[in-house]
C-alpha positions in Angstrom: -49.5 26.5 37.1 -49.4 28.2 33.7 -45.7 28.7 34.0 -45.1 24.9 34.6 -47.3 24.0 31.5 -45.3 26.4 29.4 -42.0 25.0 30.5 -43.2 21.4 29.8 -44.3 22.4 26.3 -40.9 23.9 25.6 -39.2 20.6 26.8 -41.6 18.5 24.5 -40.9 20.7 21.5 -37.1 20.6 22.1 -36.9 16.9 22.3 -39.8 16.1 20.0 -38.3 18.0 17.0 -34.9 16.3 17.3 -34.0 13.9 14.4 -31.3 11.3 14.2 -28.2 12.9 12.7 -26.2 11.0 10.1 -22.8 12.6 9.5 -22.2 13.5 5.9 -18.7 12.2 6.2 -20.0 8.8 7.2 -22.8 8.7 4.7 -20.6 9.8 1.8 -17.7 7.6 2.8 -15.3 10.6 3.0 -14.2 9.7 6.5 -13.3 6.2 5.3 -10.7 7.7 2.9 -8.6 8.9 5.9 -7.5 12.5 6.2 -3.8 12.9 7.0 -2.9 13.8 10.6 0.5 15.2 11.5 1.5 15.4 15.2 4.8 16.8 16.6 7.0 19.8 16.2 10.4 20.7 14.8 12.9 20.7 17.6 15.7 23.2 16.6 17.7 22.6 19.8 19.6 19.7 21.3 16.6 17.3 21.5 15.3 14.9 18.8 12.5 15.9 16.4 9.7 13.3 16.6 6.8 13.5 14.2 3.9 11.1 14.0 2.0 10.7 10.7 -1.4 8.9 10.6 -4.8 9.0 9.0 -8.2 9.3 10.4 -10.5 6.3 10.6 -14.2 6.0 10.1 -16.6 6.7 13.0 -17.3 3.6 14.9 -13.8 2.1 14.2 -12.1 0.4 17.1 -9.0 2.2 16.2 -8.1 5.8 17.1 -6.0 6.3 14.0 -4.2 4.5 11.2 -0.5 4.9 11.3 1.4 5.9 8.1 4.8 4.2 8.1 5.9 4.5 4.4 6.1 8.3 4.1 9.1 10.5 3.3 9.3 13.1 6.0 11.7 16.1 5.7 12.5 19.3 7.6 13.3 22.2 5.3 14.8 25.6 6.0 13.9 28.8 4.1 17.7 29.1 3.7 17.7 26.0 1.5 18.8 23.1 3.8 16.8 19.9 4.3 17.0 17.1 6.9 15.4 13.7 6.6 13.4 11.9 9.4 13.8 8.1 9.2 10.8 5.9 10.0 10.7 4.2 13.4 7.5 2.3 12.8 3.9 2.8 13.9 3.8 6.1 12.0 6.7 7.7 14.0 9.6 9.5 12.3 12.6 10.7 14.2 15.9 12.4 13.8 18.7 13.3 16.2 19.3 16.8 17.4 19.3 19.2 14.4 20.7 22.2 16.3 19.2 24.6 13.7 19.8 28.3 13.5 17.2 30.4 15.2 17.4 33.1 12.6 15.8 31.0 9.9 12.3 29.6 9.3 11.4 26.0 8.9 8.7 23.7 7.6 7.8 20.1 7.4 7.2 18.2 4.1 5.6 14.8 3.7 5.3 12.6 0.7 2.9 9.6 0.9 0.3 7.8 -1.2 1.5 9.6 -4.3 0.7 13.1 -2.8 2.8 15.8 -1.2 2.1 17.8 1.9 3.9 20.8 3.4 3.5 23.1 6.4 4.0 26.8 6.3 7.4 28.1 7.2 7.3 29.0 10.8 9.8 31.1 12.9 11.8 29.6 15.7 10.2 30.1 19.2 12.5 28.8 22.0 10.9 28.0 25.3 12.3 29.7 28.4 13.3 27.5 31.3 10.5 26.2 33.7 10.9 27.9 37.0 9.3 25.3 39.1 6.7 22.5 39.4 4.7 22.6 42.6 1.9 20.7 44.2 -0.9 21.3 46.7 -2.7 18.7 48.8 -6.4 19.2 49.6 -9.1 16.9 50.9 -9.7 15.1 47.6 -6.2 14.8 46.2 -3.0 16.4 44.9 -3.0 19.3 42.3 0.2 19.8 40.4 1.1 23.2 38.9 3.8 24.8 36.6 5.5 28.1 37.0 7.5 29.9 34.3 8.4 33.4 33.0 10.2 35.1 30.1 12.2 38.1 31.3 12.4 39.3 27.6 8.6 39.3 27.4 8.6 37.5 24.0 7.1 34.1 24.7 3.5 35.0 25.7 2.0 31.6 24.6 2.9 28.3 26.2 1.9 24.6 25.8 2.8 21.9 28.2 2.7 18.1 28.2 3.9 15.7 30.8 5.0 12.1 31.5 4.2 10.5 34.9 6.3 7.7 36.2 5.5 6.0 39.5 6.2 2.9 41.5 3.5 0.2 41.6 3.5 -3.0 43.7 1.9 -6.4 43.3 -0.1 -7.6 46.3 2.2 -10.6 46.9 6.0 -11.1 46.5 6.6 -14.1 44.2 9.9 -15.6 45.2 9.7 -18.7 43.0 8.8 -19.5 39.4 8.1 -22.4 37.2 10.6 -23.7 34.6 10.1 -26.4 31.9 13.7 -27.4 31.1 14.9 -30.0 31.9 11.6 -30.8 33.6 8.7 -29.0 35.1 9.8 -27.7 38.5 9.8 -24.7 40.7 13.0 -22.7 41.3 13.9 -19.5 43.2 13.7 -16.3 41.3 16.9 -14.3 40.8 16.9 -10.6 41.9 16.4 -9.2 38.4 13.4 -11.7 38.1 11.4 -10.3 41.0 8.1 -9.0 39.8 6.9 -7.3 43.0 7.9 -3.7 42.3 7.5 -2.0 38.9 7.6 1.4 37.3 4.6 2.6 35.2 4.3 5.5 32.9 1.3 7.6 31.9 1.3 10.6 29.4 -0.9 13.7 29.3 -3.9 13.4 27.0 -5.4 16.8 27.4 -4.3 20.0 25.7 -2.6 22.2 28.4 -2.1 25.9 27.5 -1.2 29.2 29.1 -1.0 32.8 28.0 0.3 36.0 29.4 -1.0 38.2 26.6 -3.4 40.0 29.0 -0.7 40.5 31.6 1.9 43.3 32.0 4.7 40.8 32.4 5.3 37.4 30.7 4.7 35.4 33.8 2.8 32.2 34.2 2.1 31.4 37.9 0.5 28.2 39.3 -1.0 26.9 36.0 -2.6 23.5 36.8 -1.2 20.6 35.0 -3.0 17.6 36.4 -4.8 16.2 39.4 -4.2 12.9 41.4 -7.1 11.6 43.4 -6.6 10.6 47.1 -5.6 7.0 47.3 -4.6 6.7 43.7 -1.7 4.2 43.3 0.4 6.8 41.4 1.4 8.4 44.8 1.2 5.3 46.9 5.0 5.0 47.1 7.1 7.4 44.9 5.8 9.6 42.0 7.6 11.6 39.3 6.4 14.0 36.7 8.5 15.2 33.8 6.9 18.4 32.4 7.8 19.7 28.8 7.2 23.3 27.9 6.9 24.7 24.3 6.6 28.2 23.2 3.9 28.9 20.6 3.2 31.6 18.1 -0.2 33.3 18.2 -1.5 31.2 15.3 -0.2 28.1 17.0 -1.9 29.0 20.3 -5.2 29.7 18.5 -5.1 26.3 16.8 -4.4 24.3 20.0 -7.1 26.4 21.9 -9.6 25.5 19.2 -8.7 21.9 19.4 -9.0 22.0 23.2 -12.5 23.4 22.9 -13.5 20.9 20.3 -12.3 17.9 22.3 -12.8 18.8 25.9 -15.8 21.2 26.2 -18.6 19.5 24.3 -20.9 18.7 27.1 -24.1 20.8 26.6 -25.8 23.5 24.5 -24.2 26.0 26.8 -20.6 24.9 26.0 -18.5 26.2 23.2 -19.6 24.8 20.0 -17.2 23.0 17.5 -15.2 25.1 15.2 -13.2 24.2 12.1 -9.5 23.6 12.9 -7.3 25.7 10.7 -3.9 24.2 10.8 -0.8 25.2 8.9 -0.3 21.9 6.9 -1.7 21.7 3.4 -1.9 19.1 0.6 0.1 20.7 -2.2 -1.1 18.0 -4.7 -4.8 18.7 -3.9 -5.5 22.0 -2.2 -9.0 21.0 -1.3 -8.0 18.0 0.7 -8.2 18.6 4.5 -5.0 18.0 6.6 -5.0 17.9 10.4 -2.1 19.4 12.4 0.0 22.4 13.2 3.7 22.4 13.0 5.8 24.7 15.3 9.6 25.1 15.6 11.8 25.8 18.5 13.5 24.2 21.6 11.7 22.6 24.4 12.4 23.1 28.1 11.7 20.5 30.8 11.8 19.9 34.5 11.1 16.9 36.8 9.5 16.7 40.2 9.3 13.8 42.7 6.7 13.4 45.3 7.0 10.8 48.0 4.1 9.2 49.8 5.7 10.2 53.2 5.0 13.8 52.2 1.2 13.1 52.0 -0.2 12.8 55.5 -3.4 10.8 54.5 -3.2 8.4 51.5 -5.5 5.5 52.0 -4.6 2.0 50.7 -7.6 0.0 49.3 -8.4 -3.4 50.7 -6.6 -6.3 49.2 -8.7 -8.1 46.7 -6.3 -10.9 46.0 -6.7 -14.2 47.6 -3.6 -16.4 48.2 -4.0 -20.2 47.8 -2.0 -23.2 49.1 -0.9 -26.0 46.8 0.8 -28.8 48.5 2.9 -31.5 46.7 3.3 -34.4 49.2 4.6 -37.0 46.7 8.1 -36.8 45.3 10.1 -39.1 43.1 13.7 -40.3 43.7 15.1 -37.0 42.3 13.0 -34.9 44.7 10.5 -33.7 42.0 6.9 -33.4 42.9 4.8 -36.0 41.2 1.7 -33.9 41.4 1.5 -32.3 37.9 2.8 -28.7 38.4 1.7 -27.8 34.9 -1.9 -28.1 35.9 -1.4 -25.2 38.3 0.5 -22.9 36.0 -1.5 -23.4 32.8 -4.5 -22.0 34.5 -2.9 -18.6 34.4 -2.0 -18.7 38.1 1.5 -17.8 39.5 3.5 -19.3 42.3 4.1 -17.0 45.3 6.4 -18.8 47.7 7.3 -22.2 49.1 5.7 -23.7 52.2 8.5 -25.0 54.5 8.1 -27.5 57.2 9.8 -26.2 60.4 12.2 -26.7 61.8 13.7 -28.4 58.7 13.9 -27.3 55.2 11.6 -29.8 53.4 9.3 -27.9 51.0 5.7 -29.3 51.4 4.4 -27.3 48.5 3.8 -23.8 47.2 1.3 -21.0 47.6 -0.1 -19.2 44.6 -2.8 -16.7 43.4 -5.4 -17.2 40.7 -5.1 -13.7 39.3 -1.5 -13.4 38.0 -1.7 -9.6 38.3 -1.8 -10.0 42.1 1.8 -11.3 42.1 3.3 -10.0 38.8 3.6 -6.2 38.4 5.1 -6.6 34.9 1.6 -7.1 33.5 1.1 -3.3 34.1 4.6 -1.9 34.1 8.4 -2.7 34.0 10.5 -4.1 36.8 13.6 -2.4 35.3 14.3 0.9 37.1 14.3 3.8 34.6 17.7 5.4 33.9 16.6 8.8 35.2 15.0 7.4 38.4 16.4 8.8 41.7 15.4 6.9 44.9 14.7 9.0 47.9 
């Protein structure tokens, strides 16, 4: 009994002493000024270098960041060369393959808002090839893994990202569409206008790292990348994952590891507590101004894996939640056009599915449709244009 009372008092003291916390950044307006955020790396190989420049937004904002599209972004070599990155909008800066010498060090410089920023010069760390991407099916879903190694034992620190591409389907096949010229009527869709099958993309959002520093050999085996729950539409037909692998320096690995802890492991007092992120980008105009980001240099390796639904013995399909309707147009004018106003149907956001034909002839009595356009139009969530890299089974 005494023990129970003691525990209760501890709980009351813990919660009773808590006070609302007002962030100094919010109260002072510092966060509203917007710290510079730099994302990306210098690709020294045959791929493009893509850098995104943005600024932080105040807490409570409906935006994640504010893109900076009027900056001057350059890659500089410690040997004296420099290369500009043109703006592509929304804060992105991109240049074609630089094919830089691996014997030099490189840095990124940014000029924006009357201030200058520069990263430290960093050595080139080229990623070894990815050995394989594997997956394992269990009772709750599919786990995907990456395997790699460096026979020279020089990489040690790895970072991965991925892009998932998969086929999605609408619940109904829409074979007809509404056109307004020369008059409102319904016509058959051409093959490239079919909106039943689409391809959708998702990108990794978590920081995925691996290290062989405590191993005798530079080998990474079965490092988990992601997880797909049983029944998820990603693997309902055909799924592809493109994995990109970067080699990091020890400083780069520590930066990303701290970022991972700060963003993914803040659940209770027993989790790792937030730590200050020490990047390698600085404001040379004002040394006291914080800058968020870490720039690395090197070439990236990548590998793609396909997974077919036929390889998964049990993959349930959820019940159809879309209800098909019938719309019949019995009255036609001399030109064969329905006199019932078609626009009243389409302007409600609905979509035609198919024609209703009177057997055994070919007279169209009307058309079926669905109230929720997404039930018959997959382009609301993806693209009906097959990706150039896509390989059908």
